[in-house]
N, CA, C and O atoms as a Tripos MOL2 file, in Angstrom:
@<TRIPOS>MOLECULE
protein
  176   175    44     0     0
PROTEIN
NO_CHARGES

@<TRIPOS>ATOM
      1 N          32.9660   -2.1330   -0.8570 N.3       1 MET1
      2 CA         31.5700   -2.2000   -1.2280 C.3       1 MET1
      3 C          30.8660   -0.8940   -0.8600 C.2       1 MET1
      4 O          30.2300   -0.2710   -1.7090 O.2       1 MET1
      5 N          30.9770   -0.4840    0.3870 N.am      2 SER2
      6 CA         30.2870    0.7380    0.7990 C.3       2 SER2
      7 C          30.9170    1.9750    0.1620 C.2       2 SER2
      8 O          30.2350    2.9700   -0.0810 O.2       2 SER2
      9 N          32.2300    1.9080   -0.1100 N.am      3 GLU3
     10 CA         32.8890    3.0340   -0.7670 C.3       3 GLU3
     11 C          32.3400    3.2330   -2.1790 C.2       3 GLU3
     12 O          32.1610    4.3630   -2.6330 O.2       3 GLU3
     13 N          32.0770    2.1290   -2.8620 N.am      4 GLN4
     14 CA         31.5350    2.2110   -4.2200 C.3       4 GLN4
     15 C          30.1360    2.8160   -4.2030 C.2       4 GLN4
     16 O          29.8010    3.6430   -5.0510 O.2       4 GLN4
     17 N          29.3230    2.4020   -3.2370 N.am      5 PHE5
     18 CA         27.9740    2.9610   -3.1350 C.3       5 PHE5
     19 C          28.0450    4.4460   -2.7840 C.2       5 PHE5
     20 O          27.3050    5.2530   -3.3460 O.2       5 PHE5
     21 N          28.9300    4.8070   -1.8600 N.am      6 ALA6
     22 CA         29.0580    6.2040   -1.4610 C.3       6 ALA6
     23 C          29.4860    7.0770   -2.6380 C.2       6 ALA6
     24 O          28.9520    8.1680   -2.8340 O.2       6 ALA6
     25 N          30.4420    6.5980   -3.4110 N.am      7 GLU7
     26 CA         30.8940    7.3600   -4.5780 C.3       7 GLU7
     27 C          29.7740    7.5040   -5.6070 C.2       7 GLU7
     28 O          29.5800    8.5780   -6.1780 O.2       7 GLU7
     29 N          29.0480    6.4280   -5.8360 N.am      8 CYS8
     30 CA         27.9230    6.4660   -6.7740 C.3       8 CYS8
     31 C          26.8670    7.4600   -6.2890 C.2       8 CYS8
     32 O          26.2970    8.2040   -7.0880 O.2       8 CYS8
     33 N          26.6100    7.4700   -4.9950 N.am      9 ALA9
     34 CA         25.6120    8.3800   -4.4360 C.3       9 ALA9
     35 C          26.0480    9.8360   -4.5740 C.2       9 ALA9
     36 O          25.2250   10.7070   -4.8570 O.2       9 ALA9
     37 N          27.3350   10.1020   -4.3780 N.am     10 LYS10
     38 CA         27.8390   11.4710   -4.5360 C.3      10 LYS10
     39 C          27.6460   11.9680   -5.9620 C.2      10 LYS10
     40 O          27.2320   13.1050   -6.1890 O.2      10 LYS10
     41 N          27.9500   11.1070   -6.9060 N.am     11 VAL11
     42 CA         27.8860   11.4890   -8.3160 C.3      11 VAL11
     43 C          26.4440   11.6520   -8.7860 C.2      11 VAL11
     44 O          26.1560   12.5300   -9.5990 O.2      11 VAL11
     45 N          25.5430   10.8230   -8.2890 N.am     12 ASN12
     46 CA         24.1810   10.7820   -8.8260 C.3      12 ASN12
     47 C          23.1460   11.5640   -8.0320 C.2      12 ASN12
     48 O          22.0320   11.7640   -8.5160 O.2      12 ASN12
     49 N          23.4760   12.0030   -6.8510 N.am     13 ALA13
     50 CA         22.5910   12.8210   -6.0200 C.3      13 ALA13
     51 C          21.1630   12.2670   -5.9600 C.2      13 ALA13
     52 O          20.9420   11.1980   -5.3920 O.2      13 ALA13
     53 N          20.2020   12.9770   -6.5320 N.am     14 PHE14
     54 CA         18.7980   12.5800   -6.4130 C.3      14 PHE14
     55 C          18.4470   11.3180   -7.1930 C.2      14 PHE14
     56 O          17.4390   10.6720   -6.9070 O.2      14 PHE14
     57 N          19.2590   10.9690   -8.1640 N.am     15 MET15
     58 CA         19.0000    9.7820   -8.9770 C.3      15 MET15
     59 C          19.6520    8.5330   -8.3870 C.2      15 MET15
     60 O          19.7130    7.4920   -9.0420 O.2      15 MET15
     61 N          20.1360    8.6380   -7.1590 N.am     16 VAL16
     62 CA         20.8330    7.5200   -6.5220 C.3      16 VAL16
     63 C          19.9760    6.2580   -6.4840 C.2      16 VAL16
     64 O          20.4980    5.1560   -6.6490 O.2      16 VAL16
     65 N          18.6920    6.4010   -6.2740 N.am     17 VAL17
     66 CA         17.7960    5.2460   -6.1780 C.3      17 VAL17
     67 C          17.8160    4.4320   -7.4650 C.2      17 VAL17
     68 O          17.7660    3.2030   -7.4290 O.2      17 VAL17
     69 N          17.8870    5.1030   -8.5740 N.am     18 PHE18
     70 CA         17.8550    4.4090   -9.8630 C.3      18 PHE18
     71 C          19.2470    4.0300  -10.3610 C.2      18 PHE18
     72 O          19.4550    2.9170  -10.8450 O.2      18 PHE18
     73 N          20.1850    4.9410  -10.2430 N.am     19 ASN19
     74 CA         21.4990    4.7310  -10.8450 C.3      19 ASN19
     75 C          22.4550    3.8940  -10.0060 C.2      19 ASN19
     76 O          23.4330    3.3690  -10.5380 O.2      19 ASN19
     77 N          22.1980    3.7570   -8.7190 N.am     20 CYS20
     78 CA         23.1140    3.0100   -7.8500 C.3      20 CYS20
     79 C          22.4660    1.7380   -7.3160 C.2      20 CYS20
     80 O          22.9120    1.1780   -6.3140 O.2      20 CYS20
     81 N          21.4300    1.2950   -7.9790 N.am     21 ARG21
     82 CA         20.6720    0.1280   -7.5230 C.3      21 ARG21
     83 C          21.5650   -1.0980   -7.3540 C.2      21 ARG21
     84 O          21.4420   -1.8140   -6.3610 O.2      21 ARG21
     85 N          22.4590   -1.3490   -8.3030 N.am     22 HIS22
     86 CA         23.3120   -2.5370   -8.2270 C.3      22 HIS22
     87 C          24.2960   -2.4550   -7.0600 C.2      22 HIS22
     88 O          24.5890   -3.4720   -6.4320 O.2      22 HIS22
     89 N          24.8110   -1.2570   -6.7610 N.am     23 HIS23
     90 CA         25.7030   -1.0970   -5.6090 C.3      23 HIS23
     91 C          24.9290   -1.3090   -4.3100 C.2      23 HIS23
     92 O          25.4280   -1.9370   -3.3770 O.2      23 HIS23
     93 N          23.7170   -0.7850   -4.2570 N.am     24 ASN24
     94 CA         22.8860   -0.9280   -3.0650 C.3      24 ASN24
     95 C          22.5380   -2.3860   -2.8100 C.2      24 ASN24
     96 O          22.5790   -2.8440   -1.6670 O.2      24 ASN24
     97 N          22.1980   -3.1130   -3.8530 N.am     25 LYS25
     98 CA         21.8640   -4.5280   -3.6990 C.3      25 LYS25
     99 C          23.0680   -5.3190   -3.1980 C.2      25 LYS25
    100 O          22.9320   -6.1500   -2.3000 O.2      25 LYS25
    101 N          24.2320   -5.0700   -3.7630 N.am     26 ALA26
    102 CA         25.4480   -5.7640   -3.3310 C.3      26 ALA26
    103 C          25.7700   -5.4390   -1.8750 C.2      26 ALA26
    104 O          26.1880   -6.3180   -1.1220 O.2      26 ALA26
    105 N          25.5810   -4.2000   -1.4800 N.am     27 LEU27
    106 CA         25.8310   -3.7930   -0.1010 C.3      27 LEU27
    107 C          24.8560   -4.4810    0.8460 C.2      27 LEU27
    108 O          25.2590   -4.9370    1.9170 O.2      27 LEU27
    109 N          23.5880   -4.5640    0.4760 N.am     28 ASN28
    110 CA         22.5900   -5.2320    1.3110 C.3      28 ASN28
    111 C          22.8730   -6.7160    1.4620 C.2      28 ASN28
    112 O          22.6850   -7.2740    2.5430 O.2      28 ASN28
    113 N          23.3220   -7.3620    0.3920 N.am     29 VAL29
    114 CA         23.6800   -8.7810    0.4730 C.3      29 VAL29
    115 C          24.8250   -8.9620    1.4610 C.2      29 VAL29
    116 O          24.8010   -9.8750    2.2860 O.2      29 VAL29
    117 N          25.8150   -8.0990    1.3770 N.am     30 ARG30
    118 CA         26.9720   -8.1700    2.2820 C.3      30 ARG30
    119 C          26.5440   -7.9320    3.7330 C.2      30 ARG30
    120 O          26.9670   -8.6630    4.6290 O.2      30 ARG30
    121 N          25.7260   -6.9360    3.9650 N.am     31 LEU31
    122 CA         25.2890   -6.6210    5.3250 C.3      31 LEU31
    123 C          24.4050   -7.7150    5.9120 C.2      31 LEU31
    124 O          24.4130   -7.9350    7.1230 O.2      31 LEU31
    125 N          23.6480   -8.3960    5.0690 N.am     32 HIS32
    126 CA         22.7670   -9.4580    5.5480 C.3      32 HIS32
    127 C          23.5520  -10.5850    6.2150 C.2      32 HIS32
    128 O          23.0210  -11.2780    7.0830 O.2      32 HIS32
    129 N          24.7980  -10.7710    5.8210 N.am     33 GLN33
    130 CA         25.6310  -11.7970    6.4380 C.3      33 GLN33
    131 C          25.7890  -11.5540    7.9350 C.2      33 GLN33
    132 O          25.9750  -12.5000    8.7010 O.2      33 GLN33
    133 N          25.7170  -10.3050    8.3520 N.am     34 PHE34
    134 CA         25.9410   -9.9470    9.7430 C.3      34 PHE34
    135 C          24.6690   -9.5370   10.4750 C.2      34 PHE34
    136 O          24.7120   -9.2670   11.6750 O.2      34 PHE34
    137 N          23.5380   -9.4860    9.7760 N.am     35 THR35
    138 CA         22.2970   -9.0290   10.4060 C.3      35 THR35
    139 C          21.1620  -10.0140   10.1870 C.2      35 THR35
    140 O          20.0180   -9.6100    9.9820 O.2      35 THR35
    141 N          21.4670  -11.2850   10.2270 N.am     36 ASN36
    142 CA         20.4120  -12.2820   10.0810 C.3      36 ASN36
    143 C          20.0550  -12.8540   11.4530 C.2      36 ASN36
    144 O          20.7200  -12.5450   12.4430 O.2      36 ASN36
    145 N          19.0310  -13.6700   11.5190 N.am     37 ASP37
    146 CA         18.5560  -14.2110   12.7900 C.3      37 ASP37
    147 C          19.6340  -14.9990   13.5180 C.2      37 ASP37
    148 O          19.7200  -14.9420   14.7450 O.2      37 ASP37
    149 N          20.4490  -15.7240   12.7850 N.am     38 GLU38
    150 CA         21.5040  -16.5250   13.4010 C.3      38 GLU38
    151 C          22.4740  -15.6510   14.1980 C.2      38 GLU38
    152 O          22.8590  -16.0130   15.3100 O.2      38 GLU38
    153 N          22.8660  -14.5260   13.6510 N.am     39 HIS39
    154 CA         23.7830  -13.6350   14.3580 C.3      39 HIS39
    155 C          23.0990  -12.9380   15.5320 C.2      39 HIS39
    156 O          23.7340  -12.6960   16.5580 O.2      39 HIS39
    157 N          21.8330  -12.6170   15.3980 N.am     40 PHE40
    158 CA         21.1300  -11.9910   16.5080 C.3      40 PHE40
    159 C          20.9950  -12.9580   17.6800 C.2      40 PHE40
    160 O          21.0430  -12.5320   18.8340 O.2      40 PHE40
    161 N          20.8270  -14.2440   17.4060 N.am     41 GLU41
    162 CA         20.7270  -15.2370   18.4770 C.3      41 GLU41
    163 C          22.0460  -15.3790   19.2220 C.2      41 GLU41
    164 O          22.0490  -15.6260   20.4280 O.2      41 GLU41
    165 N          23.1590  -15.2270   18.5260 N.am     42 ILE42
    166 CA         24.4760  -15.3300   19.1630 C.3      42 ILE42
    167 C          24.6360  -14.2460   20.2210 C.2      42 ILE42
    168 O          25.1850  -14.5100   21.2910 O.2      42 ILE42
    169 N          24.1730  -13.0440   19.9450 N.am     43 TYR43
    170 CA         24.3870  -11.9020   20.8340 C.3      43 TYR43
    171 C          23.1970  -11.5880   21.7380 C.2      43 TYR43
    172 O          23.1870  -10.5530   22.4030 O.2      43 TYR43
    173 N          22.1930  -12.4670   21.7720 N.am     44 SER44
    174 CA         21.0590  -12.1980   22.6530 C.3      44 SER44
    175 C          21.2520  -12.8390   23.9950 C.2      44 SER44
    176 O          20.3930  -12.7170   24.8670 O.2      44 SER44
@<TRIPOS>BOND
     1     1     2 1
     2     2     3 1
     3     3     4 2
     4     3     5 am
     5     5     6 1
     6     6     7 1
     7     7     8 2
     8     7     9 am
     9     9    10 1
    10    10    11 1
    11    11    12 2
    12    11    13 am
    13    13    14 1
    14    14    15 1
    15    15    16 2
    16    15    17 am
    17    17    18 1
    18    18    19 1
    19    19    20 2
    20    19    21 am
    21    21    22 1
    22    22    23 1
    23    23    24 2
    24    23    25 am
    25    25    26 1
    26    26    27 1
    27    27    28 2
    28    27    29 am
    29    29    30 1
    30    30    31 1
    31    31    32 2
    32    31    33 am
    33    33    34 1
    34    34    35 1
    35    35    36 2
    36    35    37 am
    37    37    38 1
    38    38    39 1
    39    39    40 2
    40    39    41 am
    41    41    42 1
    42    42    43 1
    43    43    44 2
    44    43    45 am
    45    45    46 1
    46    46    47 1
    47    47    48 2
    48    47    49 am
    49    49    50 1
    50    50    51 1
    51    51    52 2
    52    51    53 am
    53    53    54 1
    54    54    55 1
    55    55    56 2
    56    55    57 am
    57    57    58 1
    58    58    59 1
    59    59    60 2
    60    59    61 am
    61    61    62 1
    62    62    63 1
    63    63    64 2
    64    63    65 am
    65    65    66 1
    66    66    67 1
    67    67    68 2
    68    67    69 am
    69    69    70 1
    70    70    71 1
    71    71    72 2
    72    71    73 am
    73    73    74 1
    74    74    75 1
    75    75    76 2
    76    75    77 am
    77    77    78 1
    78    78    79 1
    79    79    80 2
    80    79    81 am
    81    81    82 1
    82    82    83 1
    83    83    84 2
    84    83    85 am
    85    85    86 1
    86    86    87 1
    87    87    88 2
    88    87    89 am
    89    89    90 1
    90    90    91 1
    91    91    92 2
    92    91    93 am
    93    93    94 1
    94    94    95 1
    95    95    96 2
    96    95    97 am
    97    97    98 1
    98    98    99 1
    99    99   100 2
   100    99   101 am
   101   101   102 1
   102   102   103 1
   103   103   104 2
   104   103   105 am
   105   105   106 1
   106   106   107 1
   107   107   108 2
   108   107   109 am
   109   109   110 1
   110   110   111 1
   111   111   112 2
   112   111   113 am
   113   113   114 1
   114   114   115 1
   115   115   116 2
   116   115   117 am
   117   117   118 1
   118   118   119 1
   119   119   120 2
   120   119   121 am
   121   121   122 1
   122   122   123 1
   123   123   124 2
   124   123   125 am
   125   125   126 1
   126   126   127 1
   127   127   128 2
   128   127   129 am
   129   129   130 1
   130   130   131 1
   131   131   132 2
   132   131   133 am
   133   133   134 1
   134   134   135 1
   135   135   136 2
   136   135   137 am
   137   137   138 1
   138   138   139 1
   139   139   140 2
   140   139   141 am
   141   141   142 1
   142   142   143 1
   143   143   144 2
   144   143   145 am
   145   145   146 1
   146   146   147 1
   147   147   148 2
   148   147   149 am
   149   149   150 1
   150   150   151 1
   151   151   152 2
   152   151   153 am
   153   153   154 1
   154   154   155 1
   155   155   156 2
   156   155   157 am
   157   157   158 1
   158   158   159 1
   159   159   160 2
   160   159   161 am
   161   161   162 1
   162   162   163 1
   163   163   164 2
   164   163   165 am
   165   165   166 1
   166   166   167 1
   167   167   168 2
   168   167   169 am
   169   169   170 1
   170   170   171 1
   171   171   172 2
   172   171   173 am
   173   173   174 1
   174   174   175 1
   175   175   176 2
@<TRIPOS>SUBSTRUCTURE
     1 MET1         2 RESIDUE 1 A MET
     2 SER2         6 RESIDUE 1 A SER
     3 GLU3        10 RESIDUE 1 A GLU
     4 GLN4        14 RESIDUE 1 A GLN
     5 PHE5        18 RESIDUE 1 A PHE
     6 ALA6        22 RESIDUE 1 A ALA
     7 GLU7        26 RESIDUE 1 A GLU
     8 CYS8        30 RESIDUE 1 A CYS
     9 ALA9        34 RESIDUE 1 A ALA
    10 LYS10       38 RESIDUE 1 A LYS
    11 VAL11       42 RESIDUE 1 A VAL
    12 ASN12       46 RESIDUE 1 A ASN
    13 ALA13       50 RESIDUE 1 A ALA
    14 PHE14       54 RESIDUE 1 A PHE
    15 MET15       58 RESIDUE 1 A MET
    16 VAL16       62 RESIDUE 1 A VAL
    17 VAL17       66 RESIDUE 1 A VAL
    18 PHE18       70 RESIDUE 1 A PHE
    19 ASN19       74 RESIDUE 1 A ASN
    20 CYS20       78 RESIDUE 1 A CYS
    21 ARG21       82 RESIDUE 1 A ARG
    22 HIS22       86 RESIDUE 1 A HIS
    23 HIS23       90 RESIDUE 1 A HIS
    24 ASN24       94 RESIDUE 1 A ASN
    25 LYS25       98 RESIDUE 1 A LYS
    26 ALA26      102 RESIDUE 1 A ALA
    27 LEU27      106 RESIDUE 1 A LEU
    28 ASN28      110 RESIDUE 1 A ASN
    29 VAL29      114 RESIDUE 1 A VAL
    30 ARG30      118 RESIDUE 1 A ARG
    31 LEU31      122 RESIDUE 1 A LEU
    32 HIS32      126 RESIDUE 1 A HIS
    33 GLN33      130 RESIDUE 1 A GLN
    34 PHE34      134 RESIDUE 1 A PHE
    35 THR35      138 RESIDUE 1 A THR
    36 ASN36      142 RESIDUE 1 A ASN
    37 ASP37      146 RESIDUE 1 A ASP
    38 GLU38      150 RESIDUE 1 A GLU
    39 HIS39      154 RESIDUE 1 A HIS
    40 PHE40      158 RESIDUE 1 A PHE
    41 GLU41      162 RESIDUE 1 A GLU
    42 ILE42      166 RESIDUE 1 A ILE
    43 TYR43      170 RESIDUE 1 A TYR
    44 SER44      174 RESIDUE 1 A SER
């Protein structure tokens, strides 16, 4: 997932915000699994 976003960012440079939106959204969904309130409560 992050490799795909990184490759897209390399290719698109300044247009990364527009052209890699779908990769960024997928990456954020994946990361949210590990950075939600439930996980923060486990490690507090």
